[in-house]
Structures are given as structure tokens and as C-alpha cells.
N, C-alpha and C positions, 0 to 999 in steps of 0.2 A: 677749479681749485680743488686740490686733494684735501681730505679731512685730516686734522692733526692726529698723530698716533696717541692712543691711550698710554699711560705710564707703564702699565704691565707689558704692552707690546714693545715700548722703547727699552725696557729692562731686558727683555728677551733678545732684542737686536744687539744691545750693548754687550751682553755676556757672550753671545755666540760670535759676534764680530771679533772680539778680543781673542777668544779661544781658537777660532778657526784661522785667524791670521797667524797666531803663534804656531798652531799645529801644522799648517801648510808650510810656513816659513822654516820650521825645524825638521821638515821631512822632505817632501817632494822638491821644494824650491832650493833646498840647502846646497846641493852639489853645484848649482850655478856659480856659487862663490868658492865653495870649499873643495870641489872635486879636484881641480888642478893643484891645489895646495897639498892635499893628503896623498895624491898618487905617488910622487917621488918618495915621500916619507914611508910609504908602505911597500915601495919597490914594485908597484903595479903600473901597467900601461893605463893611460887616460880612459881608453874605451872599456877596460875592465872595471875601473872605478865607477864610470857612469852606468855600467850595466846594473849597478845597484838599484837604479830607478826602475829598470825592467823587472828585477826581482820583486821590488815593492809592489808594482802594479799587478804582477802575476799572482802574488800571494794574496793581495787585497781582493782580486777577482775571485779566487778560490774560496776565500773566507766570507765573501758577501752573503751567500745563502744563510750561513750560520749567524752572521750579524743581523739579518732580517728577522730570524726567529728570536734572537735575544731582544731585539727592539720591541717586537710584539709582546714578549713575555714580561720584560722587566722595565720597559720605558727607556727613553733616550738618555736621561740624565745619568742613570747608573751605568749604562753601556759606555757612554762617553767618558765618564770618570774612570772606568776600567781602561779605556783607550789611553788616557793620560799616563797611567802607570806603565802600560806596555810600551808606549812611545818613549817614555823616560828610560826604560830598561834597554831599548834598542839604541838610544843615543849614548848611554853609558857603555854599551858594547862597542860602539864605534870609537869612543874615547880610549878604550882598552885595546883596540885592534892593533896587531903587529904583523899580521899576514892575512891571506885571502880567506881562510876558513872563518875566522871570527868576523871579518868584514862582511862576508856573505850572510852569516848567521844574523848579524845586526840588521841587515835589510829584510830578512825574513820576519824578524820580530817587528820591525817598523811597518811592514806590510800588513801584519795582523792588526796593529794599532790603527793603521789607516782605514781598514775596513770597518772598525768599530767607532772611529772618531771623525772621519773626514766626509764632508758634503752630505751624503744621504742621511746619516744619523743626525746631523745638525738640522736638516730640513724636516726630519721627523720630529725633532724637538719643537720646531715652530708649529707644525700641524697639531701636535698634541695640545698646544696651548691656544691655538687660533682656529682650529678646524679648517673648513673649506675656505675661510677668509684669510688664510695664511699666505696667499699668493703674493700680496704686496710686501709682506714681511720677508719672504724668501728673496724677492727681487732686490730689496734694500740690502739684505745680508750679503748677497752676491756682489753688490757694488763694493762693499768693504773688503770682502775676502779676495776680490780680484786685485787688491793692493798688497797682498802678502809679500810678493817678491820685491816690490818697490820699497817696502818697509824693511824687510829682513836682509836683503842683499847688502846694503850699507852697514846694517847693524852687525851682521856676521863678519864682514870684512874688518870692522873696527875691533870687535872682540878678538879676532884672530891676530891682528896687529898688536893688541895689548897683552894677551895672555897665551897665545898659541892655539893651535887647532884642537888639541885634546881638551884643554880647559873650556874652549868654546862649546864643544859638545856636552861637557859637564854642565855648563851654565844653561844650555838649551834644555837639558833634562830637568834642571831646577825650575825652569819656566813651566814645564809640564806639571811638575809636582806641587809647586807653590803658587802658581797662578791659575792654570787651567783646572786642576783637580778641585780646589775649593770653590771655584766659580760654578762648575757643573753641579756640585753637591749642595751649595748654599746660595748661589746667585740667581739661578733660574727660577722664575715663577712656577708655582705648582700647575700641573696639567689641568685641563677642564674637568670639572667634577659634577656639575649639576645635571639633572635628568635631561633637561632640554639640550644641553651641550652634548651629552652622551648620545642622545638620539640623533642630533645633527651630524655627529661624527660617523654614524652608520649610514647616513644618506648617500645614495649612489648618484653621482651627477648624470650618468648616462644609463638608461635601463636596458643593458645588454642581456641577451640570453646567455646561457653558459658557453655554447660554442662561439658566439660573437665575442664574449669576454676573452676567451682564449685567443681568438684571432686578433683582437684589439691589443692584447699584451704582446703578441708576436710582432705586430706592425710597429708598436711603440719601440720595442727592443731593436727591431731592424733599423728604423730611421735614426734613433739616438745613437746606436752603435756605429753606424756609418758616419754620421756627423762628428762623433767623438774621434773616430779613426782619422778623419781628415784633419781635424783641428790639432790633435796631438802629433800627427805625422808631419804637419807643416811647421810646428814650433821650432824644432832644432835645425831645420833646413831652410828657414825663411831667408836669412841673410845670404846664404850661398845660392839660393834660388834666384834672388833678385840680381845678384852678380852675374849668374849664368844667363839671365834673361836680358842682360845689357846694361844694368845699372852700374854706375861707378861705385867704388867702395864707400865714398862719402855719402852718395845718395842712398845707397842700400842701408847704411847705418842710420841715416835720418828717417827713412821710411820704416825700418825695423823698430826704431824707438817710438815712432808714432803709433805703431800697431796696438800696443798695450793701452794707450790712452783712448784710442778709437773704440776698442773692444769694451772698455769700462764705460765709456759714454753711452754705448748701445744699451748697457744694462739699466741706465737711467730711464730709458723709454718704458720698460716694464714697471719700474718703480713708480713712475708718474701715472701710468695707466691704472695701477692698483687693481681693484676688483673688476674694473671694466675690461681688463686685458683678457685675451683668449689665447691659451698656450698653443692650440692647434694652428690658428691663423698666424701667430708669431713664428711658429716653426716653418710654415710655408714661406713667409716673407724672408726669414733668415736664410733658408735653403736656396731660394731663388737668387738672393744677393750673392751667395758664395758661388753658385753655378755661373752666374753672369760674370763674376770676377775671373774665374778660370778661363771661360770662353774668350773674354776680352784680351787677357794676357796671352793666350795661345794664338789669337788671330792677329794681334798687332804687336810685333816683336821689335825690340830695341827702340822703344819710344818711351821717353821719360813721362810724358803725360799718361800713356796707357799704364805704366807701372804704378804711378800715383793713384790712378783710378782703381787699379787692381787691389792695392793695399787698402784703400778706403772701403771698397765694396766687400772685400774678404773680411777685413777686421770687424766692420760693423755687422755683417752677416753672422760671423762666428760668435760675436758677443751676444747678439739676439738669440741665436740658437742655443747657446750655453744656458741662458735663463730658461728658455722653453723646455730644454731637456730636463731640468729640475722640476718644472711645473706640470708636465704632461700627465704624470700619474695622478696628480690631484684633480685634473680636469676630467678624468675618466673613471677613477675608482674612488671609493669612500675614504674619508680622512682616517678612519680607524685602521685601514689596511695600507695606508700610504707608506709606512716604514718598511713593511714586508715587500711590497711591490718595488719600491725604490731600490732596496738591497738586491732583489732578484735582477733588476735591470743593470745593476752595477757589475754583475758577473760578465756578461758579454762586452760591456763597455770597457772595463779594465783589462780584459784580455786583448781587446783591440788596441787600447792605449799602450800596452806593453810591446806589441808588435809593430805599431805604426812608425815610430822613429827609425827603426832599422830598415823597414821596407821603403820608406820615402827617401832615406839617405842613399840606399842602394840604387833606387831608381834614378836619382839625380846624378850620382857618380858614374853610373854605367850607361844610362840612356839619355841623360840631359834634361834640361828644364822643360822641354816640350812634353816629354813623357810624364813628368810630375803634374803638369797643368792638365793634360788630357785625363790622367788618372783621377785627379781631383774633380774634374768636370763630370766624368762618368759616375763616380761614387755619389756626387751631389745630385745628379739626375735620378739615380736609382733611389736615393733617400727621398727625393721629392715625390716619386711615384708611390712609395710606401705611405707617405703622409697623406697623399690625396686618396689612397685607398682607405685610410683611417677616417678621413672626412666622410666618405661615402658610407662607411659602416656606422658612424655616429648618426648620420642623417636617417639611415634606415631604422635604427633603433628608436630614435626620437619620433619618427613618423608613425611607427607601429604603436608606440606608447600613447600618442595623441588619439589614434583611432580607437584603441581599447578603452580610453577614458571617456569617450563621447557616449 
């Protein structure tokens, strides 16, 4: 039985769940509904409109180191409040766009807001308030934020039908200014302030030497970037891949719809494990599942049972890995530097996320489903090698620490 959450922790979850759902729903998830609505209105091809997401991810990647420094200096609440204002400005630019220049500028602004307000800053806000015990809170938060598209796609479609796409973007900006901004400034509990809590925040989970610490960061960056690349690359090509692998359009749609529910259910595993969870072991499990899914689908073609197994294994593995990706820095580095390290890790991840959809789509269109499956399997295998190297590094550091303490 997991212990009940303190009121302070529940308040943190409530504030960050609402603000992250709104922020993801009015930025990255938005074009899923609005992209094909605004493309003809702006006189732009669909692919140009959807390239806005690549601009967002690229800008977020480049702004991540700056975001890390701001988080370390000013704290998550102030940084995320600034993000709300910037995201609102980007949404208002979208509402005013009549041609490609303003449209592209809007996504540059939204990308900056994303670096300051999406995922890593929210997890930093948790760690500032919970310390190394924030793993369970982050896992719970990810369960809720995984529902952003589920909540916002119908909401955006309804708003567009009622008031049109320009006012939909204006209303989305209003959500940032009148819901997210005050919640960040006044709704979050204060960060830890006692001496004991401050000392705990500086506790290092693994006693690395400085060279080992640099190597550990590289291994974490490598394995999380590869897993993120595979996950983001598969997202836009998932239905087309299932069709190319032999699924009927109806089966592909059913399996694609199930994917989100399976991924979110995987996040419940980490939520239930709470403090007993181990992000490194979780990463290994999730990576093995994704690797097995690709190998199975590549080996057994045109089989409905194999495709169903592929979707279950891949979706569950990807859901588990997404949580582990957020928690790995907290398992290796101190709570005090979590925000800085997470933001640094966001740089290669977001660069990979920006490139992945284009690369996977090109692979599917030009080389077929087999090439996509083999690429996914190869990248998952390399990611697994990196995380196993990380396990060995952690064991070496722990063994040396035990010897010196005897």
C-alpha cells in the first residue's frame, strides 16, 4: 500500500498538472487539431504549418541551457511564470498571423516559452519542494500531463467551431495569463527552506568522481536522447507504419488509439512504486520492451497478432521510458542541481525530437516499414548498451564508496 500524499504535495501536483496540461495543450499538441484548419487560411502547405513544431523543438533545445541557469538562479516558479507570459505572446502572434514570417516568429517565441515552462522546469519545481523524495510526485504529474492532448484536442475543436481559429488562439493565450500565471506565482507551495532540507538537497545519490560524473552525464544524455528520438519519430508515422506493416485501416486506427492509453497506464507503474522505484532499472525494462517490439514486428510480418503485440510492447515500453527519462537525473545527481542538469539534458533531446519526425517519415516513405522497424531496433539496442554502461559506472562508484567508508 502506498502512503497517502501530504496536502503540500497534493497542492504541488494539482497546480503543476493544470498548468502543464494547459501549456502542452496550447503549444505542442495544438497543431494536431488546428494545423489543417489554419493552413488554407494562411495560404501555406500543411507541411509548412506543421514545421512550426520543429521550430518550437529546435528553439527549445537551444534555449535549454539558458533555462537551466535561470532555474538554478531564480527558482522554478518565477521562470515558469515568465514562460506563461512568453507562451501567451506567441499565441497572440499566431492569432495575428497572415503570412509565413509572423507564423514562424510565433513558433520561435513559443519555443522559448516551452524551454522555460514545459517538463524540465515543472519537474524542477517538484524537486525544489520535495527533494530526492520527488520521484513519486513526478511520476504522478506525468500521468496527468500525458492526458493533455486527450483534453485539449476536443476543447480546441469546440472553440474553433464556436469562435474561429484566431479567437481560439486568443483564448489559449488568456489561459496562460489568467490561469497558469497566477497559479505559478500564488498556487505553488514554497520551496524547502529548513537546514535539514537544504542539506538533503545537496546530497549526492551516487558518489562519483569528477571524471565519472562527466561520463555519467554523457551516458544519461545518450540513452535519453536515443529513446526520445525513437518515441518522437514514431508518433507521426505510427498509423502509416501499421498500415505498411499489413494492418487494415480499421485495425491501424484501433491500435493507434490504444497506444496513448497503454503509454499512460505504464506511467502508473512508476507512480505506484513511488520511492521504491529505480529509474535506471526502469530505463532498462522500458528499453528492452521497445527493442523486443521492433524485433517482433520486423520478424513476423503481416500478422495481426504480431502487430497487436508490437503496439502493446512498444507503447508500454515507451511510457515507462518517458518517466525514467525525467527521473534519471534525480537518481544520479543532487536535488539542488536537478534543474540545471535536466535543462542541459533537454538540449540534445529536443534537437533529436525536432529531427526525428522528418527522418522517420522519410524512412517509411522511401525504404518501407522494415527500415523503420530495423532503425528503431538498432537505436533501442544502442540505448540499452549505454544504460548498461551507466549501471556498471554506478556500481563502481558505490563499491569504491563502501571500501573507503570501512
